[in-house]
C-alpha positions, -999 to 999 in steps of 0.1 A, spaced: 539 658 -415 572 658 -399 589 665 -433 567 698 -438 576 710 -403 614 703 -409 613 723 -442 597 753 -423 623 753 -396 655 749 -414 647 776 -439 671 808 -436 650 835 -453 621 847 -432 599 855 -461 607 821 -473 597 807 -440 565 824 -439 556 814 -474 564 777 -466 543 778 -433 512 793 -453 517 765 -479 518 739 -451 488 750 -434 469 753 -467 478 717 -477 467 704 -443 433 722 -446 429 710 -482 435 673 -471 409 676 -442 382 691 -463 388 662 -490 385 638 -461 354 654 -447 338 655 -483 344 617 -488 329 611 -452 297 630 -461 293 614 -495 294 578 -478 271 589 -451 245 602 -475 247 570 -497 242 551 -464 212 569 -454 197 567 -489 201 528 -488 184 528 -454 155 548 -466 151 524 -497 152 495 -473 125 511 -452 102 518 -482 101 481 -490 92 471 -456 57 458 -456 32 477 -434 15 457 -407 -18 445 -420 -48 456 -401 -75 426 -397 -108 435 -413 -142 424 -402 -153 392 -422 -187 399 -440 -201 380 -469 -234 371 -485 -243 337 -475 -257 312 -502 -263 275 -503 -261 248 -528 -289 250 -554 -307 218 -560 -322 220 -596 -334 197 -623 -313 194 -653 -329 210 -687 20 172 -664 47 156 -639 60 191 -631 45 225 -625 18 236 -648 30 264 -669 12 297 -674 13 329 -690 -7 346 -664 18 366 -642 14 394 -618 17 430 -633 34 459 -618 14 491 -624 33 523 -617 15 549 -596 11 575 -623 -9 549 -644 -34 542 -618 -60 564 -633 -59 544 -664 -71 512 -646 -106 523 -649 -106 510 -684 -88 479 -673 -102 469 -640 -88 433 -637 -52 440 -646 -42 445 -609 -57 410 -598 -26 389 -591 -28 351 -601 -8 322 -586 -14 285 -595 2 251 -592 -5 216 -601 15 185 -587 9 150 -599 22 115 -592 5 102 -623 20 101 -658 0 131 -671 -17 160 -653 -54 152 -650 -66 186 -636 -70 218 -657 -67 255 -646 -78 282 -670 -80 320 -666 -93 346 -690 -64 359 -708 -60 382 -740 -95 393 -736 -106 427 -749 -113 452 -720 -149 460 -732 -156 423 -731 -142 419 -697 -164 448 -686 -194 433 -698 -191 397 -688 -165 399 -661 -131 380 -654 -135 342 -655 -111 318 -638 -118 280 -635 -104 248 -620 -115 214 -634 -107 183 -613 -111 152 -632 -122 118 -622 -96 92 -616 -83 80 -649 -97 108 -669 -70 130 -682 -87 146 -711 -123 159 -699 -109 187 -675 -90 205 -702 -118 201 -728 -145 213 -705 -125 244 -693 -116 253 -728 -151 250 -741 -166 270 -712 -139 298 -717 -144 299 -755 -183 300 -752 -182 326 -722 -166 352 -743 -179 342 -777 -191 370 -798 -222 349 -807 -231 344 -770 -266 353 -762 -268 381 -739 -279 363 -706 -269 364 -670 -239 346 -656 -261 321 -638 -282 312 -669 -250 309 -690 -235 283 -666 -267 265 -660 -272 259 -698 -234 252 -704 -231 227 -677 -263 208 -688 -251 207 -725 -216 195 -715 -228 170 -690 -249 152 -718 -222 156 -744 -195 139 -720 -220 111 -713 -229 105 -749 -192 103 -760 -178 86 -730 -166 49 -741 -162 34 -706 -188 55 -686 -161 70 -663 -153 104 -679 -162 135 -660 -149 164 -641 -157 187 -612 -160 224 -620 -152 255 -600 -158 287 -616 -154 323 -604 -166 355 -622 -152 387 -609 -172 416 -623 -154 445 -606 -155 437 -569 -186 415 -574 -180 378 -572 -202 351 -587 -194 314 -580 -204 283 -598 -194 250 -584 -204 213 -592 -184 183 -580 -157 181 -553 -134 212 -557 -135 239 -530 -134 276 -528 -121 295 -498 -123 331 -492 -95 347 -472 -98 382 -457 -72 393 -431 -70 367 -404 -102 350 -415 -107 320 -438 -141 307 -450 -151 280 -472 -177 291 -497 -187 258 -516 -197 225 -507 -188 190 -521 -216 173 -539 -211 138 -524 -235 111 -514 -230 124 -478 -256 151 -487 -283 125 -493 -272 103 -464 -274 133 -440 -309 141 -453 -320 106 -445 -308 110 -410 -326 143 -406 -359 126 -418 -352 97 -396 -348 72 -423 -315 59 -413 -293 65 -381 -263 86 -379 -238 57 -375 -252 41 -407 -247 74 -425 -212 78 -412 -201 43 -420 -217 40 -455 -189 32 -481 -205 55 -506 -202 85 -483 -176 103 -502 -188 92 -538 -194 123 -559 -230 123 -572 -231 156 -591 -203 165 -616 -200 171 -654 -205 138 -670 -227 121 -643 -257 121 -667 -281 145 -650 -267 173 -626 -287 172 -594 -266 199 -572 -247 231 -581 -234 259 -561 -245 293 -573 -251 327 -559 -276 350 -573 -265 379 -550 -229 388 -558 -204 386 -528 -187 418 -525 -148 417 -523 -122 440 -509 -87 448 -521 -63 421 -508 -89 394 -504 -77 361 -518 -99 336 -535 -83 299 -532 -96 273 -555 -84 239 -547 -89 203 -556 -96 175 -529 -60 166 -533 -51 197 -512 -79 197 -486 -75 160 -480 -38 166 -472 -42 199 -454 -71 210 -431 -85 244 -432 -61 257 -404 -30 243 -421 -40 257 -454 -45 292 -437 -11 292 -417 7 281 -447 -4 312 -468 -1 334 -437 35 325 -430 47 328 -467 64 362 -472 75 358 -509 60 370 -542 22 360 -545 26 341 -578 47 316 -561 22 310 -531 3 282 -548 34 263 -552 42 267 -515 7 251 -507 10 222 -531 45 216 -518 33 215 -482 4 192 -492 29 167 -508 50 167 -476 20 159 -455 12 123 -445 -19 123 -470 0 140 -499 -8 129 -534 -33 101 -524 -55 116 -551 -27 117 -577 -32 154 -584 -30 185 -561 -43 216 -579 -44 251 -566 -55 283 -581 -53 318 -562 -64 352 -570 -56 383 -551 -79 411 -555 -63 444 -567 -75 480 -563 
């Protein structure tokens, strides 16, 4: 700047002095405009970045009133050491493609699952409908299962889940209701496992859900649990079919006292599961439970609910802010870190978040 002023002052020709002065002023204005342009560019870029950050901030979730159709257990007479890999992952659907989802009503449901084991081989099995044609899903619904095998039985859970999945979507399936299909399938598979079991200790619990749009049908036999999470509420929807059911009935009839029922060594023994040789109890709802968007269905083996109580399960999910497909891993990790973790060898979790 001093150099420019010196040049203007020392010039002898008045015209030359005027020309030099105009050039100096022009140069100063040019530098100022370039600086202002760079400032506005940086400012606009910073504001755009802030807007994108704000767009990814989650809106506060408004609690919803918890309502569901109640149902009870139906008593009827019979006629890996690491995370379990999956090809079921959450899918992003762009806004402009939302209208096309009427033909694929299940694609927006997000799935998360995890199995932890302390045994040599994973005992439990998780299986979800995958690569099923849309018209078949529209007719029968979306099926997802968790099978929790008996101690020492590493083969039955995977066998049962695959047989049910194949038969449920088979082109040769008889057009019957979901309830009729599962009653017949469970009876048939129970007899089959008993017949071919070499030591009489083969068997598995089965927890299956069929989602037909927003309608939920539940089938449960054995010791796995299903929780329904909506907003700030969590509710257990299934019961465990243990000897405690019959002991509590005896107390109610006055046959035994409460202390004897609570101290009975067989109290937690499973009495209804696939492979028991005659299914006596099954959870099944004839009237569908209506689900809402963002509801979560949580399937879990006794390895989870023996390690974490209901409040701990809910708080772990509620405090998790990551992507949904990793949520089940957070639950199994929390269970393993608890005082009762892995006492049952396997901790299995399957979660489904309901889409639009």
